[in-house]
C-alpha positions in Angstrom: 64.1 79.2 176.7 60.6 80.5 177.5 62.0 83.3 179.7 60.3 86.7 179.9 62.4 89.4 178.2 62.5 91.5 181.4 64.1 88.7 183.4 66.9 88.4 180.9 67.7 92.1 180.9 67.3 92.3 184.7 70.1 89.7 185.3 72.4 91.3 182.8 71.9 94.8 184.4 72.6 93.4 187.8 75.9 91.9 186.7 77.0 95.1 185.0 76.0 97.1 188.1 78.2 94.9 190.3 81.1 95.3 187.9 80.8 99.1 188.0 80.5 98.9 191.8 83.6 96.9 192.1 85.5 99.2 189.8 84.5 102.2 192.0 85.4 100.3 195.2 88.8 99.6 193.6 89.3 103.3 193.0 88.4 104.2 196.6 90.6 101.5 198.1 93.5 102.7 195.8 93.1 106.4 196.9 92.4 105.5 200.6 94.4 102.3 201.0 93.8 102.2 204.8 90.0 102.6 204.6 88.0 99.8 206.2 84.8 98.4 204.8 82.7 100.9 206.9 84.3 104.0 205.4 84.2 102.5 201.9 80.5 101.8 202.4 79.8 105.4 203.6 81.8 106.9 200.7 79.7 104.8 198.2 76.5 105.9 199.9 77.6 109.5 199.7 78.0 109.0 196.0 74.4 107.6 195.6 75.1 103.9 195.7 72.5 101.7 197.3 74.7 99.2 199.1 75.1 97.9 202.6 78.3 97.2 204.6 77.9 93.4 204.4 78.2 93.4 200.6 81.1 95.8 200.7 82.9 93.6 203.3 82.3 90.5 201.2 83.7 92.1 198.0 86.7 93.6 199.8 87.5 90.3 201.4 87.2 88.5 198.1 89.5 91.0 196.3 92.0 91.2 199.2 91.3 94.9 199.8 91.0 94.7 203.6 93.7 96.5 205.4 95.7 95.1 208.3 97.3 97.1 211.1 101.0 97.5 211.0 103.1 97.6 214.2 106.0 100.0 214.4 108.6 100.7 217.0 107.6 103.5 219.4 110.0 106.4 219.9 109.4 109.0 222.7 108.8 112.6 221.6 107.8 114.0 225.0 110.4 115.2 227.5 108.5 116.3 230.7 111.6 116.4 232.9 112.0 120.2 233.0 111.5 123.1 235.4 108.7 124.9 233.6 105.2 125.3 235.1 102.7 122.5 234.5 99.1 123.5 233.9 96.0 121.6 235.0 94.0 119.4 232.6 90.9 121.5 231.6 89.7 119.0 229.0 88.5 116.2 231.4 84.7 116.0 231.2 84.6 119.1 228.9 81.5 119.3 226.7 83.0 120.1 223.2 80.3 121.7 221.2 81.9 124.5 219.1 84.7 125.3 216.7 87.7 127.0 218.3 86.6 125.9 221.7 89.4 123.4 222.1 92.7 123.0 220.2 94.8 119.9 220.8 98.5 119.8 220.0 101.0 117.0 219.6 104.4 116.0 218.1 105.4 112.8 216.2 108.4 111.6 214.2 108.9 110.5 210.6 111.9 108.4 209.7 113.9 109.2 206.6 117.2 107.6 205.4 119.6 109.6 207.5 117.6 110.9 210.5 114.2 111.6 211.9 111.9 114.5 210.9 109.5 115.8 213.5 105.9 117.0 212.9 104.0 119.3 215.2 100.2 119.4 214.6 97.3 121.4 216.1 93.7 120.1 215.6 90.4 121.7 216.3 88.9 119.1 218.6 85.3 119.8 217.5 85.8 119.4 213.8 89.0 117.3 213.9 90.5 119.7 211.3 94.2 120.1 211.3 94.5 123.9 211.6 98.3 124.2 212.0 101.4 122.1 211.5 105.1 122.4 211.0 108.0 120.1 210.0 111.6 120.2 211.3 114.7 118.0 211.8 114.8 119.5 215.3 112.3 118.7 218.1 112.3 122.1 219.8 110.1 125.0 220.7 110.5 126.6 217.3 108.8 123.6 215.8 105.7 123.9 218.0 105.7 127.7 217.7 105.6 127.4 213.8 102.5 125.2 214.1 100.9 127.5 216.5 101.5 130.6 214.4 100.0 128.8 211.4 96.9 127.9 213.3 96.4 131.4 214.7 96.8 133.0 211.3 94.3 130.5 209.8 91.6 130.6 212.5 91.9 133.9 214.4 90.4 132.4 217.6 88.7 134.5 220.2 90.3 134.7 223.6 89.3 131.8 225.8 90.1 129.0 223.4 91.7 126.1 225.3 95.1 124.9 224.1 95.7 121.3 225.3 98.9 119.4 224.9 101.2 117.0 226.8 103.7 118.2 229.4 106.6 118.2 227.0 109.2 121.0 227.2 108.3 122.2 223.7 104.8 123.2 225.0 105.8 124.2 228.6 108.7 126.5 227.6 108.5 130.1 228.5 108.5 131.2 224.8 105.5 129.0 223.9 103.5 129.8 227.0 104.1 133.5 226.5 102.7 133.2 223.0 99.6 131.4 224.2 99.0 134.1 226.8 99.4 136.9 224.3 96.5 135.5 222.3 94.3 134.7 225.3 94.5 130.9 225.3 93.6 128.9 228.3 96.4 126.4 228.9 95.7 122.8 229.6 98.1 119.8 229.8 97.7 116.0 230.1 98.5 114.0 233.1 102.1 112.6 233.0 102.4 109.4 230.8 98.7 109.3 230.0 98.0 109.4 226.2 94.3 109.1 226.7 94.2 112.7 228.0 95.1 113.8 224.4 93.1 111.2 222.5 92.1 113.5 219.6 95.7 114.2 218.8 96.8 110.6 219.3 94.0 109.5 216.9 95.2 111.9 214.2 98.8 110.8 214.5 97.7 107.1 214.2 95.7 108.0 211.0 98.7 110.0 209.6 101.1 107.1 210.2 98.8 104.3 208.9 97.3 106.1 205.9 100.3 108.1 204.7 103.7 107.6 206.4 103.8 103.8 206.4 102.8 103.7 202.8 105.7 105.7 201.5 109.5 105.2 201.8 110.6 108.7 202.4 114.2 109.3 201.3 114.8 112.9 202.1 113.4 115.9 203.9 112.0 117.2 200.6 109.9 114.0 200.3 108.4 114.6 203.7 107.8 118.3 202.9 106.0 117.4 199.7 103.8 114.5 201.0 102.8 115.5 204.5 101.2 118.9 203.7 99.3 117.2 200.8 98.0 114.5 203.1 96.9 117.0 205.8 95.3 119.7 203.6 94.0 117.8 200.6 93.3 114.3 201.9 92.7 114.5 205.7 90.9 117.9 205.9 89.1 117.7 202.5 88.3 114.1 201.7 88.8 111.6 204.5 85.6 110.5 206.1 85.5 110.7 209.9 83.1 108.4 211.8 82.9 110.9 214.6 81.6 113.6 212.2 78.9 111.5 210.7 81.3 110.2 208.0 82.1 113.7 206.7 85.5 115.3 206.1 86.4 118.1 208.6 86.1 121.0 206.1 82.7 119.8 205.0 81.6 119.4 208.6 82.7 122.9 209.5 80.9 124.3 206.4 77.8 122.5 207.5 78.0 123.8 211.0 78.6 127.4 209.7 75.5 127.2 207.5 73.4 125.7 210.4 74.4 128.5 212.7 73.9 131.2 210.0 70.7 130.4 208.1 70.7 133.7 206.4 74.0 132.8 204.8 72.6 129.5 203.7 69.7 131.3 202.0 72.0 133.7 200.2 74.2 130.9 198.9 71.1 129.0 197.6 69.8 132.1 195.8 73.1 132.5 194.1 
């Protein structure tokens, strides 16, 4: 055919490389079924692939791997009609630049066959890491206290950390506020009926629902207790890429921040 040998092998290598790329993309889309093409692109680039988002989008569209938003019925979890003290919003225009500077808390529901299960979560707003959570069939103060105790035990924050939540009775109750004051938290609450005041927590709940809850048909409380901790600790905190963190998982981002702030520790790790 009068073709140079190198041209023949170059074409063959390119096709093989595309097949390997598609196979890896398939694995990523299977593990993170709600990933869009941007996150898939970033994950591939983190693994050393030289590929741009246009090619990833084209392949995902051809293969039918693009995810589509799912609409679900909204159920209220906030009861702000109570007689407890309401605290001002300390988060508005706050410059968030450190770990344990701001914690955000929220509650959501998960439907099983016979009832609802409620999940309380606390996030570190700087790293987006879920630092505390609790599950219960009852939406009460004990639920939120369990999540708070887990977060405190894990993080040991210095006094002055801001705890931000909605105005729900679970967060405004005397028991919960007392616990916050014991550990020196500054108490902050959203404006009534304004979810944008707690956007970090709302974003987490949306991710949890779309990438975990809506993909599973939970039958029992045991199903929820098995899947939700796995998603939070092993997937969300350890693996899921966050665009706001430069497409890094929260735990990796926190480790990077710690090494940046403690160069001596970084040198020690490198020497080991």
